[in-house]
Rosetta silent file (secondary structure, phi, psi, omega in degrees, C-alpha in Angstrom):
SEQUENCE: MDLQGKIIAVMPERGGVSARSGQEWKAQSFVLETHETYPHKMVFDVFGSDRLTRFNIQVGQEVMVSFDIDAHEYQGRWFNSIRAFDVRLVDPATLGAPGVQPTAQTGVIGSAPAQPGAAPADPVPFPPQQPAEGGTSDDLPF
SCORE:     score description
SCORE:     0.000 S_00000001
   1 L     0.000  155.097  178.849   -1.021    1.222    9.113 S_00000001
   2 E  -126.171  146.300  176.465   -0.724    3.306   12.269 S_00000001
   3 E  -147.973  134.617 -179.809    1.662    3.049   15.193 S_00000001
   4 E  -108.243  142.376  178.212    1.935    5.241   18.276 S_00000001
   5 E   179.515 -170.951 -177.467    5.111    5.850   20.228 S_00000001
   6 E  -106.978  137.258  176.778    7.850    8.240   21.263 S_00000001
   7 E   -75.905  119.885 -177.758   10.500    9.593   18.887 S_00000001
   8 E  -109.250  -12.949  178.696   13.847    8.474   20.322 S_00000001
   9 E  -155.684  143.306  175.573   16.210    9.408   17.470 S_00000001
  10 E  -124.107  120.172  179.981   16.310   11.769   14.496 S_00000001
  11 L   -83.474  160.595  178.724   18.789   10.970   11.718 S_00000001
  12 L   -63.393  146.653  176.944   20.434   13.682    9.599 S_00000001
  13 L   -68.407  143.587  176.984   18.463   14.988    6.634 S_00000001
  14 E  -129.995  159.227 -177.539   19.646   13.709    3.268 S_00000001
  15 E  -160.692  176.625 -179.898   18.923   14.864   -0.256 S_00000001
  16 E  -179.695 -164.403  178.737   19.888   14.726   -3.854 S_00000001
  17 E  -121.925  129.832 -179.090   18.715   15.154   -7.416 S_00000001
  18 L   -65.658  131.757  178.316   16.411   12.632   -9.076 S_00000001
  19 L   -69.249  -30.387 -178.167   18.023   10.865  -12.039 S_00000001
  20 L   -77.907  -53.354 -173.116   14.634   10.575  -13.768 S_00000001
  21 L  -100.450  -16.503 -177.710   13.140   14.036  -13.333 S_00000001
  22 L    77.515    7.132 -179.576   16.170   16.104  -12.363 S_00000001
  23 L   -89.007  150.807  177.251   14.269   17.521   -9.385 S_00000001
  24 E   -74.221  145.840  176.521   15.741   17.957   -5.938 S_00000001
  25 E  -135.192  155.643  176.757   14.527   15.660   -3.151 S_00000001
  26 E  -136.445  146.641  177.704   14.903   15.531    0.635 S_00000001
  27 E  -149.716  157.720  177.444   14.295   12.728    3.125 S_00000001
  28 E  -150.413  145.013  179.417   14.904   12.076    6.797 S_00000001
  29 E  -106.774  146.673 -179.442   14.696    8.981    9.023 S_00000001
  30 E  -135.008  149.900  177.939   13.234    8.831   12.525 S_00000001
  31 E  -113.013  126.486  179.836   13.175    6.099   15.188 S_00000001
  32 E  -111.925  139.053  176.083    9.937    5.478   17.098 S_00000001
  33 E  -119.159  129.512 -179.091    9.657    3.342   20.258 S_00000001
  34 L   -79.163  171.176 -178.085    6.289    1.849   21.297 S_00000001
  35 L  -110.935   34.609  179.947    4.952    1.709   24.871 S_00000001
  36 L   -81.720  174.311  177.191    4.200   -2.016   25.061 S_00000001
  37 L   -55.876  -43.695  174.371    5.371   -4.363   27.806 S_00000001
  38 L  -114.618   93.835 -174.166    8.276   -5.235   25.507 S_00000001
  39 L   -59.020  143.554  174.869    8.809   -2.016   23.506 S_00000001
  40 L  -109.956  152.768  176.362    9.492   -2.256   19.793 S_00000001
  41 E  -117.108  143.998  178.456   11.485    0.195   17.726 S_00000001
  42 E  -138.962  131.597  172.989   10.737    1.169   14.141 S_00000001
  43 E   -98.556  133.291  178.754   12.719    3.404   11.816 S_00000001
  44 E  -134.541  157.659 -178.114   10.609    5.229    9.250 S_00000001
  45 E  -111.650  145.842  170.742   11.328    7.748    6.509 S_00000001
  46 E  -118.028  123.778 -179.335    9.605   11.002    5.630 S_00000001
  47 E  -106.956  137.265  175.640   10.110   12.100    2.016 S_00000001
  48 L   104.305  129.373 -178.923    9.698   15.646    0.772 S_00000001
  49 H   -64.421  -31.285  178.672   10.770   18.973    2.240 S_00000001
  50 H   -65.363  -42.072  177.716    7.114   20.055    2.531 S_00000001
  51 H   -68.876  -41.022  178.261    6.272   17.045    4.748 S_00000001
  52 H   -59.179  -41.709  178.696    9.445   17.445    6.804 S_00000001
  53 H   -69.233  -44.605 -177.800    8.499   21.063    7.496 S_00000001
  54 H   -64.832  -44.491 -177.676    4.816   20.283    8.174 S_00000001
  55 H   -74.606  -37.154  178.829    5.490   17.352   10.554 S_00000001
  56 L    44.603   57.917 -175.053    8.451   19.067   12.321 S_00000001
  57 L   -77.595  130.988 -179.015    9.327   15.855   14.204 S_00000001
  58 L  -126.193  152.644  176.484   11.528   16.285   17.286 S_00000001
  59 L   -60.307  137.039  177.607   13.172   13.836   19.727 S_00000001
  60 L    94.318  -11.078  179.872   10.927   13.156   22.727 S_00000001
  61 L   -74.507  144.994  172.600    7.620   13.828   20.968 S_00000001
  62 E   -94.489  121.470 -173.767    4.721   11.391   21.360 S_00000001
  63 E  -134.674  158.735  169.110    3.334   10.772   17.858 S_00000001
  64 E  -112.335  118.246 -176.879    0.923    8.635   15.853 S_00000001
  65 E  -106.133  125.835  172.436    2.584    7.648   12.578 S_00000001
  66 E  -100.987  127.033 -171.677    0.554    6.533    9.558 S_00000001
  67 E  -145.393  163.281  173.788    2.798    4.648    7.178 S_00000001
  68 E  -116.084  143.359  176.133    3.036    2.283    4.221 S_00000001
  69 E  -110.447  133.266  178.039    5.339   -0.728    4.072 S_00000001
  70 E  -145.218  166.935  177.657    6.873   -1.743    0.768 S_00000001
  71 E  -133.108  150.481  176.536    9.907   -3.702   -0.399 S_00000001
  72 E  -137.474  156.471 -178.215   12.283   -3.220   -3.303 S_00000001
  73 E  -104.799  137.277  175.727   14.974   -5.334   -4.912 S_00000001
  74 E  -141.908  117.457  178.910   18.533   -4.128   -5.430 S_00000001
  75 L    51.335   46.923  174.943   21.248   -6.365   -6.909 S_00000001
  76 L    80.913    0.670  178.257   19.395   -9.568   -6.039 S_00000001
  77 E  -116.149  151.719 -179.026   18.616   -8.565   -2.424 S_00000001
  78 E  -109.398  141.541 -177.823   15.321   -7.317   -1.001 S_00000001
  79 E  -132.556  137.870  175.761   14.936   -4.361    1.374 S_00000001
  80 E   -82.472  150.110  177.194   11.922   -3.124    3.361 S_00000001
  81 E  -134.219  125.567  177.539   10.868    0.481    3.189 S_00000001
  82 E  -116.217  110.419 -176.585    8.613    2.151    5.786 S_00000001
  83 E  -115.023  124.939  178.445    7.414    5.548    4.584 S_00000001
  84 E   -81.465  134.377  173.806    5.281    7.847    6.731 S_00000001
  85 E  -110.911  -10.240  175.352    2.522    9.737    4.959 S_00000001
  86 E  -154.977  137.219  176.926    1.109   11.372    8.107 S_00000001
  87 E  -133.898  121.543 -179.643    2.530   12.136   11.560 S_00000001
  88 E  -119.199  138.132  175.146    0.274   13.557   14.280 S_00000001
  89 E   -70.211  143.641  177.923    1.281   14.729   17.754 S_00000001
  90 L  -118.375  139.387  178.866   -0.349   12.856   20.642 S_00000001
  91 L   -69.048  114.566 -178.011   -0.970   14.436   24.043 S_00000001
  92 H   -65.183  -17.669  179.466    1.478   12.636   26.383 S_00000001
  93 H   -67.953  -21.370 -179.293   -0.857   13.340   29.335 S_00000001
  94 H   -81.203  -12.473  178.788   -3.265   10.726   27.975 S_00000001
  95 L   -72.518  121.990  175.685   -0.659    7.954   28.289 S_00000001
  96 L    72.758    5.301  178.431   -1.429    5.812   31.317 S_00000001
  97 L   -72.614  139.271 -179.461   -4.143    8.173   32.580 S_00000001
  98 L   -63.971  138.625  178.139   -6.963    6.343   34.388 S_00000001
  99 L    81.086   -1.499  179.648  -10.102    5.922   32.313 S_00000001
 100 L  -102.869  123.767  179.138   -8.348    6.762   29.051 S_00000001
 101 L   -80.963  135.913  176.088   -8.267    4.015   26.467 S_00000001
 102 L   -65.724  153.958  179.802   -5.023    3.738   24.473 S_00000001
 103 L   -65.915  137.184  178.984   -5.286    4.473   20.788 S_00000001
 104 L   -64.745  140.258  180.000   -6.051    1.424   18.660 S_00000001
 105 L  -116.887  127.885  177.873   -3.061    0.243   16.665 S_00000001
 106 L   -71.474  133.860  175.432   -3.429   -1.431   13.322 S_00000001
 107 L    82.566    6.232  179.447   -1.581   -4.718   13.077 S_00000001
 108 L  -111.045  129.448 -178.704   -0.969   -5.069   16.816 S_00000001
 109 L   -81.775  132.033  179.103   -2.504   -7.986   18.652 S_00000001
 110 L  -160.129  178.492 -179.809   -4.224   -7.056   21.877 S_00000001
 111 L   -87.866  152.142  179.437   -7.335   -7.667   23.904 S_00000001
 112 L   -74.722  149.956  178.524  -10.636   -6.085   23.034 S_00000001
 113 L   -67.430  149.083 -178.919  -11.909   -3.340   25.349 S_00000001
 114 L   -70.842  142.475  176.892  -14.403   -4.458   27.976 S_00000001
 115 L   -85.405  144.009  177.957  -18.072   -3.760   27.284 S_00000001
 116 L   -60.033  134.442  178.729  -20.009   -1.881   29.951 S_00000001
 117 L    81.284   -1.861 -178.823  -21.842   -4.337   32.207 S_00000001
 118 L   -81.855  152.788  178.235  -19.874   -7.314   30.882 S_00000001
 119 L   -68.084  145.196  179.645  -18.392   -9.874   33.237 S_00000001
 120 L   -63.433  147.297 -179.295  -14.645   -9.422   33.816 S_00000001
 121 L   -69.433  149.562  177.342  -12.413  -11.559   31.641 S_00000001
 122 L   -65.454  122.603 -176.872  -10.808  -14.651   33.168 S_00000001
 123 L   -67.116  -19.328  178.608   -7.297  -13.526   34.187 S_00000001
 124 L  -118.290   97.943 -175.080   -5.892  -16.970   33.294 S_00000001
 125 L   -71.604  -21.345 -179.269   -7.063  -17.871   29.785 S_00000001
 126 L  -126.095  139.219  177.931   -5.367  -21.298   29.798 S_00000001
 127 L   -69.558  154.662  179.300   -5.235  -23.823   32.632 S_00000001
 128 L   -64.216  145.889 -179.502   -1.768  -24.676   33.972 S_00000001
 129 L   -77.852  142.626  177.182   -0.069  -27.567   32.221 S_00000001
 130 L   -88.933  146.467  178.203    0.321  -30.827   34.111 S_00000001
 131 L   -61.877  146.775 -178.749    3.732  -32.531   34.165 S_00000001
 132 L   -67.555  149.614  175.623    4.119  -35.245   31.557 S_00000001
 133 L   -63.174  145.306  178.107    3.744  -38.897   32.574 S_00000001
 134 L    98.287   -7.386  172.570    7.109  -40.574   33.094 S_00000001
 135 L    75.100   13.787  179.289    8.634  -37.705   35.064 S_00000001
 136 L   -76.434  132.817  176.286   10.630  -36.145   32.221 S_00000001
 137 L  -142.299  151.817  175.791   11.344  -32.519   32.838 S_00000001
 138 L  -119.061  173.291 -176.813   13.709  -30.059   31.306 S_00000001
 139 L  -102.827   22.701  178.057   15.297  -26.954   32.688 S_00000001
 140 L   -71.187  141.229 -178.363   13.885  -24.566   30.076 S_00000001
 141 L   -77.978    0.027 -178.577   12.446  -21.394   31.599 S_00000001
 142 L  -135.649    0.000    0.000    9.368  -21.522   29.370 S_00000001
């Protein structure tokens, strides 16, 4: 899966020695924030000192993160794991620039791009709801 956003936090690097192989390992977590109407945040991990050096992720960078999601069980509880296998810098000048299409995001629901020469989409996809018979109304905002 891929997700584009801005790096808003970098956690301290952590490391240790593998109990199985006895080899040293390093990992670091990063927080990415999307640019949607209601931004989402995702924390992801990068494993391996070679990847940490190659990606060189810094706070404030605009990046496209390719990642895998997996879950593991520990003492009867399940935990999600989001591991990045590729991180690419994105030119921030392309964000919001006229005529530039945003990068497609896997797993994100959105509208399809307009085809050249196609009629514009109806701005109101659903007609307004009529009040129910009997005059019952509630004060819910939605």
